[in-house]
C-alpha positions in Angstrom: 190.5 151.3 161.5 193.6 151.2 163.7 194.4 147.7 165.0 194.9 146.7 168.7 196.3 143.3 168.6 198.7 143.5 171.4 197.0 142.7 174.8 198.7 146.0 176.0 196.3 147.9 174.2 193.0 146.4 175.2 192.6 148.7 178.1 193.6 151.7 176.4 190.7 153.9 174.9 187.8 153.9 172.7 187.5 153.5 169.0 184.3 155.3 169.0 182.5 157.3 171.7 180.3 160.3 171.8 181.8 161.8 174.9 179.0 164.2 175.7 179.5 164.9 179.5 179.2 168.4 180.8 176.4 170.3 182.5 175.0 173.9 182.8 172.3 173.2 185.9 170.2 170.7 187.6 167.6 170.8 189.9 164.0 172.2 190.0 161.7 174.5 188.0 160.1 177.2 190.2 157.2 177.7 187.7 156.3 177.9 184.1 155.2 181.4 183.0 152.3 181.8 180.6 153.5 182.7 177.3 151.9 185.2 175.1 151.6 185.1 171.0 155.0 185.3 169.4 156.7 184.4 172.5 159.0 181.2 173.3 157.8 179.0 175.7 159.9 179.3 179.2 160.5 177.8 182.7 161.8 179.7 185.6 164.5 178.0 187.6 164.4 177.9 191.4 167.0 179.7 193.4 169.5 176.7 193.6 169.2 175.7 190.0 169.7 179.2 189.0 172.9 179.5 191.3 174.4 176.2 189.5 173.7 178.0 186.1 175.8 181.0 187.4 178.6 178.8 188.5 178.9 176.9 185.6 178.2 179.3 182.7 181.6 180.9 181.2 182.3 184.2 182.7 183.8 185.5 179.4 180.5 185.6 177.4 178.9 188.3 175.7 175.6 189.4 177.5 173.3 188.0 174.8 175.3 184.9 173.6 176.0 181.6 175.8 176.9 178.1 175.2 173.8 177.3 177.1 171.9 178.2 173.9 171.5 174.9 171.9 171.9 172.9 175.0 169.1 170.5 176.0 166.9 170.6 179.0 165.8 167.0 180.1 163.5 166.1 182.6 165.5 163.7 184.7 163.0 162.1 187.0 159.6 162.6 188.7 156.7 163.4 186.5 157.2 163.9 182.8 160.6 162.2 183.0 162.1 161.3 179.9 161.1 164.9 178.2 163.5 167.0 176.3 163.7 170.4 174.8 166.2 172.7 173.2 167.4 175.8 174.8 166.9 179.0 172.9 167.7 181.6 175.3 168.1 182.8 178.9 167.8 186.1 180.6 171.5 186.9 181.6 170.2 189.9 183.7 169.5 187.2 186.4 173.1 187.1 187.2 175.0 190.3 188.6 177.5 192.0 186.0 180.3 190.6 188.0 178.9 187.0 188.2 179.4 187.0 191.8 175.5 187.0 192.8 172.0 186.1 191.7 169.8 189.1 190.9 166.7 187.2 190.5 165.7 183.6 189.1 166.9 182.6 185.9 164.4 182.1 182.9 165.3 179.5 180.3 163.2 179.9 176.8 162.7 176.5 174.9 161.9 175.4 171.4 158.5 174.0 172.5 156.6 173.9 176.0 156.9 171.1 178.2 153.9 168.9 178.3 151.1 168.7 181.1 152.8 165.9 183.1 155.6 168.0 183.9 155.4 169.3 187.6 157.4 172.6 188.5 158.2 173.2 192.3 160.7 171.8 194.8 158.9 168.8 196.4 159.4 165.1 196.3 156.5 165.2 194.0 158.1 167.8 191.6 159.9 167.2 188.4 163.9 167.0 188.1 165.7 168.6 185.3 169.1 169.2 184.1 170.2 171.3 181.2 173.3 169.5 179.7 175.2 169.6 176.3 173.2 168.2 173.4 174.5 164.9 172.0 172.0 163.1 170.2 170.9 160.8 167.2 174.4 159.4 166.6 174.3 156.5 164.3 177.1 154.0 163.9 175.7 151.8 160.9 177.3 149.0 158.7 180.8 149.3 159.6 183.6 146.7 160.1 185.7 146.7 163.4 188.5 144.4 163.4 191.0 144.1 166.5 189.6 147.7 167.7 188.4 149.0 170.8 185.0 149.7 172.3 182.4 151.6 170.2 180.5 153.6 173.0 177.5 155.9 173.4 178.6 157.8 176.5 176.7 160.1 178.7 174.0 162.6 177.7 173.5 160.6 174.3 170.0 160.8 173.2 168.6 158.5 170.5 172.1 156.6 169.6 172.1 153.7 167.3 174.6 151.1 166.8 173.4 148.6 163.9 174.6 146.2 161.3 178.0 146.4 162.3 180.3 143.5 162.3 183.1 143.4 165.0 185.7 140.8 164.9 188.2 140.3 167.8 187.1 143.4 169.7 189.1 142.9 172.8 188.0 145.5 175.9 189.9 145.1 179.1 189.2 148.3 180.7 187.0 148.3 183.8 186.1 152.1 183.6 184.5 151.1 180.0 182.6 148.2 181.5 184.3 145.5 179.6 182.2 145.5 176.6 182.9 145.6 173.0 179.7 147.9 172.3 177.9 149.7 175.2 176.3 152.3 176.7 177.5 154.4 179.6 175.2 156.8 181.7 176.5 158.3 184.7 177.1 161.2 187.2 180.4 162.6 185.4 180.9 166.6 185.1 177.2 166.8 186.1 174.5 164.7 185.2 174.9 162.5 181.9 172.0 160.2 181.2 171.9 158.0 178.4 168.2 157.6 176.9 166.7 155.9 173.9 169.8 154.0 172.6 169.4 151.1 170.1 171.9 148.2 169.5 170.3 146.2 166.7 171.7 143.7 164.2 175.3 143.7 165.1 177.5 140.7 164.3 180.1 140.2 167.1 182.7 137.4 166.7 185.4 136.6 169.4 184.5 140.1 171.1 183.3 141.1 174.3 179.6 141.5 174.2 177.1 144.3 174.9 177.4 146.2 178.1 175.1 149.0 179.7 177.5 150.7 182.5 176.1 153.1 185.0 178.6 155.1 187.4 178.8 157.8 189.9 181.9 159.6 190.1 182.3 160.8 193.8 184.0 163.9 192.8 181.2 165.2 190.8 178.1 166.9 191.7 174.7 165.8 190.3 172.1 168.1 192.2 169.0 166.9 193.2 169.8 163.3 191.3 172.9 162.1 192.4 175.4 162.7 195.6 173.3 165.6 197.1 170.5 163.2 197.1 171.5 159.8 198.6 169.2 156.9 197.4 168.2 158.9 194.4 171.4 158.2 192.0 169.9 157.5 188.7 168.7 155.9 186.7 171.3 157.3 184.1 170.4 154.8 181.5 166.8 154.3 180.5 164.7 153.2 177.2 167.1 150.9 175.5 166.7 148.2 173.2 169.2 145.4 172.2 167.6 143.2 169.6 168.7 140.6 166.8 172.5 140.8 167.9 174.7 137.9 167.1 177.5 137.3 169.8 179.7 134.3 168.8 182.8 132.7 170.5 185.4 133.8 173.0 187.6 136.9 172.9 191.3 136.9 173.1 190.9 139.1 176.0 188.7 136.5 177.9 190.7 133.4 176.8 194.0 134.7 178.0 192.8 136.3 181.6 193.4 135.0 185.0 190.5 134.7 187.7 192.5 137.1 189.6 192.1 140.0 186.9 189.2 142.7 187.4 189.0 143.2 183.8 187.7 139.9 182.4 186.4 136.6 183.5 188.4 133.6 182.0 187.1 131.7 178.9 183.8 133.5 179.1 181.8 134.2 176.1 180.3 137.6 175.1 176.9 138.5 176.9 174.3 141.2 177.1 174.9 142.6 180.4 173.2 145.7 182.2 174.3 147.4 185.4 177.9 146.3 184.9 179.5 147.5 188.2 183.1 148.9 188.1 185.2 148.7 190.9 187.6 151.5 189.7 188.9 153.8 192.2 187.0 156.7 191.1 184.0 155.3 189.6 181.3 153.7 191.9 178.9 151.1 190.0 175.3 151.8 190.3 172.3 149.4 189.7 169.3 151.7 188.6 169.3 151.1 184.8 165.5 150.6 183.7 163.2 150.1 180.9 165.6 147.9 179.0 164.3 145.4 176.1 166.7 142.7 175.1 165.4 140.3 172.7 165.8 137.8 170.0 169.5 138.0 170.3 171.7 134.9 169.3 174.6 133.4 171.4 177.0 131.2 170.1 179.2 129.7 172.7 181.5 126.8 171.9 181.8 123.7 174.1 183.8 124.2 177.2 183.4 128.0 177.5 181.0 129.6 179.7 178.0 131.7 178.7 177.2 133.9 181.7 173.7 134.5 183.2 170.5 133.4 181.6 171.3 132.0 178.5 173.8 135.0 177.9 171.7 137.7 179.6 172.8 139.1 182.8 169.9 141.6 183.5 169.5 143.0 186.9 167.3 146.1 186.6 163.7 146.9 187.2 161.2 147.2 184.2 163.6 145.1 181.8 162.4 142.6 179.5 164.3 139.6 178.1 162.9 137.8 175.2 165.1 134.8 174.0 
């Protein structure tokens, strides 16, 4: 890998990222039509969710082909949260030929029906959905990273795996990336960008900046029904994460050299496992809604005189999160 030995490069960019942001629509399903033999299962979007679809799909597409096909429908919240289905088609006729108005509610066909936990409708008891880019099942396994930048599973990752890698002198001094050498990033960024079912297992980190789960909310972006349009309902953007059997040893050069006034590091601090790392970057507002995280059987080797953050290396501030030393 290319090296970043100079401190000037520690806040520069990612060595690996999935960069899966981007949305087609988000909101509610009006109803689930009955499917007949030989027909794909489908959902009918409500008016506002159909309108977002009209706004976001490129205008130049053919009437029968769309970039939405192959995208992923995710149940973000409410009953049935966590379900995902692949989009196999949609009824282009729901939008006027000039794309300026809606003709009818849009129907989305799926590769499999949503299960019985899913609740259509537009009430506080209904399920909340998003249709986003398909980014999932990425595995970063048995690699060596030395003097590199962050290894990151970005928003919309589904089933990402970072396992059995060796990281040496991986310094990350970038508040937007959460200051972790390895991490997951879920946020409202170019639409809903949740990060689900990610695992960090068996990695060995030497003089590096730890493992960080970061949630953020870009105030310039819209995340209908789940973000800015619904204050108090901003997330969770990170759910169902496992952090297990990692070894984090020593103090990174970034931490060893930083000043207390720096927003990008804590002086002489060992790497840790951190959830809900809240950034103060001008355009990204930290959130604190990550949930359903298991961190267990990790080992921290912090030298004398250095600081091991939190509860023995765990800075876990989230509901339904479990730490096992």
